[in-house]
Structure formats: C-alpha cells, structure tokens
C-alpha atoms as a printed R data frame, in Angstrom:
    type eleno elety resid chain resno      x       y       z
1   ATOM     1    CA   GLN     A     1 -7.057 -10.493  14.189
2   ATOM     2    CA   VAL     A     2 -6.446  -7.380  12.156
3   ATOM     3    CA   GLN     A     3 -8.944  -5.919   9.700
4   ATOM     4    CA   LEU     A     4 -7.747  -3.692   6.856
5   ATOM     5    CA   VAL     A     5 -9.786  -1.306   4.728
6   ATOM     6    CA   GLU     A     6 -8.195   0.401   1.721
7   ATOM     7    CA   SER     A     7 -9.377   3.548  -0.015
8   ATOM     8    CA   GLY     A     8 -8.149   6.080  -2.550
9   ATOM     9    CA   GLY     A     9 -7.960   4.117  -5.780
10  ATOM    10    CA   GLY     A    10 -9.395   5.348  -9.044
11  ATOM    11    CA   LEU     A    11 -8.694   6.483 -12.581
12  ATOM    12    CA   VAL     A    12 -5.867   8.940 -13.178
13  ATOM    13    CA   GLN     A    13 -4.037  10.189 -16.246
14  ATOM    14    CA   PRO     A    14 -0.362   9.382 -16.812
15  ATOM    15    CA   GLY     A    15  1.788  11.751 -14.805
16  ATOM    16    CA   GLY     A    16 -0.925  12.234 -12.212
17  ATOM    17    CA   SER     A    17 -1.031  11.431  -8.507
18  ATOM    18    CA   LEU     A    18 -3.127   9.392  -6.117
19  ATOM    19    CA   ARG     A    19 -2.932   8.674  -2.407
20  ATOM    20    CA   LEU     A    20 -3.995   5.321  -1.059
21  ATOM    21    CA   SER     A    21 -4.984   4.836   2.563
22  ATOM    22    CA   CYS     A    22 -5.319   1.678   4.627
23  ATOM    23    CA   ALA     A    23 -6.972   1.794   8.026
24  ATOM    24    CA   ALA     A    24 -6.302  -1.037  10.433
25  ATOM    25    CA   SER     A    25 -8.564  -2.177  13.244
26  ATOM    26    CA   GLY     A    26 -8.676  -5.087  15.643
27  ATOM    27    CA   SER     A    27 -5.474  -6.324  17.289
28  ATOM    28    CA   ILE     A    28 -3.587  -3.195  16.276
29  ATOM    29    CA   PHE     A    29 -1.030  -3.521  19.065
30  ATOM    30    CA   SER     A    30  0.372  -6.566  17.309
31  ATOM    31    CA   ILE     A    31  1.214  -4.865  14.011
32  ATOM    32    CA   TYR     A    32  4.888  -4.949  13.084
33  ATOM    33    CA   LEU     A    33  5.102  -4.216   9.364
34  ATOM    34    CA   MET     A    34  2.614  -2.456   7.099
35  ATOM    35    CA   GLY     A    35  2.868  -2.252   3.360
36  ATOM    36    CA   TRP     A    36  1.362  -2.281  -0.093
37  ATOM    37    CA   TYR     A    37  1.415  -4.943  -2.776
38  ATOM    38    CA   ARG     A    38 -0.078  -4.768  -6.234
39  ATOM    39    CA   GLN     A    39 -1.271  -7.223  -8.824
40  ATOM    40    CA   ALA     A    40 -1.687  -6.317 -12.472
41  ATOM    41    CA   PRO     A    41 -3.806  -8.448 -14.841
42  ATOM    42    CA   GLY     A    42 -1.976 -11.648 -15.727
43  ATOM    43    CA   LYS     A    43  0.889 -10.934 -13.352
44  ATOM    44    CA   GLN     A    44  1.932 -12.080  -9.904
45  ATOM    45    CA   ARG     A    45  1.340  -9.983  -6.850
46  ATOM    46    CA   GLU     A    46  4.423  -7.897  -6.073
47  ATOM    47    CA   LEU     A    47  5.657  -5.785  -3.191
48  ATOM    48    CA   VAL     A    48  5.374  -2.048  -3.783
49  ATOM    49    CA   ALA     A    49  6.561  -0.677  -0.443
50  ATOM    50    CA   ASP     A    50  6.558  -1.419   3.257
51  ATOM    51    CA   ILE     A    51  7.305   0.375   6.502
52  ATOM    52    CA   THR     A    52  8.136  -0.782  10.015
53  ATOM    53    CA   SER     A    53  6.082   0.055  13.085
54  ATOM    54    CA   SER     A    54  8.435   2.847  14.091
55  ATOM    55    CA   GLY     A    55  8.321   4.324  10.610
56  ATOM    56    CA   ARG     A    56 12.095   4.551  10.569
57  ATOM    57    CA   SER     A    57 12.644   1.854   7.973
58  ATOM    58    CA   THR     A    58 11.059   1.722   4.539
59  ATOM    59    CA   ASN     A    59 11.507  -0.516   1.537
60  ATOM    60    CA   TYR     A    60 10.476   0.134  -2.087
61  ATOM    61    CA   ALA     A    61 10.317  -1.801  -5.303
62  ATOM    62    CA   ASP     A    62 12.844  -0.460  -7.799
63  ATOM    63    CA   SER     A    63 10.044   0.370 -10.218
64  ATOM    64    CA   VAL     A    64  8.490   2.912  -7.834
65  ATOM    65    CA   LYS     A    65 11.537   4.433  -6.130
66  ATOM    66    CA   GLY     A    66 11.510   8.200  -6.385
67  ATOM    67    CA   ARG     A    67  7.825   8.274  -7.348
68  ATOM    68    CA   PHE     A    68  5.986   6.594  -4.453
69  ATOM    69    CA   THR     A    69  6.223   7.366  -0.750
70  ATOM    70    CA   ILE     A    70  4.931   5.164   2.049
71  ATOM    71    CA   SER     A    71  4.107   6.593   5.458
72  ATOM    72    CA   ARG     A    72  2.086   5.662   8.515
73  ATOM    73    CA   ASP     A    73  0.168   7.432  11.238
74  ATOM    74    CA   ASN     A    74  0.182   5.189  14.284
75  ATOM    75    CA   ALA     A    75 -2.286   7.446  16.088
76  ATOM    76    CA   LYS     A    76 -4.799   6.682  13.325
77  ATOM    77    CA   ASN     A    77 -3.582   3.121  12.692
78  ATOM    78    CA   THR     A    78 -3.300   4.039   9.035
79  ATOM    79    CA   VAL     A    79 -0.696   3.528   6.339
80  ATOM    80    CA   TYR     A    80 -0.556   5.685   3.233
81  ATOM    81    CA   LEU     A    81  0.929   5.349  -0.222
82  ATOM    82    CA   GLN     A    82  1.489   8.604  -2.067
83  ATOM    83    CA   MET     A    83  1.880   7.833  -5.742
84  ATOM    84    CA   ASN     A    84  3.248  10.521  -8.050
85  ATOM    85    CA   SER     A    85  4.250  10.534 -11.712
86  ATOM    86    CA   LEU     A    86  1.992   7.578 -12.333
87  ATOM    87    CA   LYS     A    87  2.555   5.446 -15.398
88  ATOM    88    CA   PRO     A    88  0.211   3.091 -17.266
89  ATOM    89    CA   GLU     A    89  2.297   0.187 -15.966
90  ATOM    90    CA   ASP     A    90  1.289   1.156 -12.425
91  ATOM    91    CA   THR     A    91 -2.238   0.005 -13.244
92  ATOM    92    CA   ALA     A    92 -3.131  -2.767 -10.806
93  ATOM    93    CA   VAL     A    93 -5.167  -3.729  -7.798
94  ATOM    94    CA   TYR     A    94 -3.317  -2.449  -4.745
95  ATOM    95    CA   TYR     A    95 -3.523  -4.475  -1.548
96  ATOM    96    CA   CYS     A    96 -2.738  -3.389   1.967
97  ATOM    97    CA   HIS     A    97 -0.653  -5.939   3.861
98  ATOM    98    CA   VAL     A    98  0.221  -6.285   7.520
99  ATOM    99    CA   ILE     A    99  2.532  -8.615   9.384
100 ATOM   100    CA   SER     A   100  1.883  -8.970  13.075
101 ATOM   101    CA   THR     A   101  4.495  -9.434  15.766
102 ATOM   102    CA   GLY     A   102  3.385 -13.064  15.760
103 ATOM   103    CA   ALA     A   103  4.276 -13.358  12.064
104 ATOM   104    CA   MET     A   104  0.647 -13.546  10.936
105 ATOM   105    CA   ASN     A   105 -0.176 -12.057   7.525
106 ATOM   106    CA   TYR     A   106 -3.286  -9.979   6.914
107 ATOM   107    CA   TRP     A   107 -4.584  -8.594   3.621
108 ATOM   108    CA   GLY     A   108 -7.088  -5.968   2.613
109 ATOM   109    CA   LYS     A   109 -9.580  -6.572  -0.182
110 ATOM   110    CA   GLY     A   110 -7.736  -4.294  -2.584
111 ATOM   111    CA   THR     A   111 -8.365  -1.041  -4.391
112 ATOM   112    CA   LEU     A   112 -8.073  -0.592  -8.155
113 ATOM   113    CA   VAL     A   113 -5.705   1.983  -9.606
114 ATOM   114    CA   THR     A   114 -6.039   2.650 -13.316
115 ATOM   115    CA   VAL     A   115 -3.568   4.920 -15.103
116 ATOM   116    CA   SER     A   116 -4.850   5.798 -18.534
117 ATOM   117    CA   SER     A   117 -5.461   8.759 -20.813
C-alpha cells in the first residue's frame, strides 16, 4: 500500500505560479511512476504530467508544456509540480497518482487550484 498526501493548492491570479507537492508513504520501494492528474468541473480527469522512478523520463500534456515542470525527490519520497504562467483553464482539482512496480494504482485525495482575478 502507498499513501499519498498532496499540498500546495490555492487561489492564484492569471500569470501566477504555484508549486504542488505530493508526499508518499507506505510501500515506497514499489513505486515506479509518479504523476499528476487534474479534473475540472464537468470534465474528465486528465493526465498533467508524470515522471519515472529514476527521474530521467517525463511526460506532459500538450496544454501545460513549457509552463509546468514535474520533478521528484526520492530521498523525501515526494513529487512536485511547478506551475508557472497559470491560466484560468488550469483551474481544477489536482490529484497525485502513483503506479507501483506491481501495476497497482494509487491516488491522493486532491488539492484545489483556482486561477482567477
């Protein structure tokens, strides 16, 4: 089992920045892929970005490329999402997601990001 706790959401003006954090605990040795999804009101949950255990491979949604950066600190069992140049359409609940080496999926409870003036 892996437990995930997100933090860092909040209200920010368009063009601003936020950094989300997700701390993992439990069977940490089994984590393969860590990432972030988001779900806006009335829309399906979508992948924002993910990163492999080594940190050498990352993947981004086209809508966030060049603005968001995913990173991880394996010593702290934490994955981060640096979000810059935020737009109103980035408003959503952001969920931390982990895939274990046994192909199990784990989700955090989510953190709300609101981009509004």
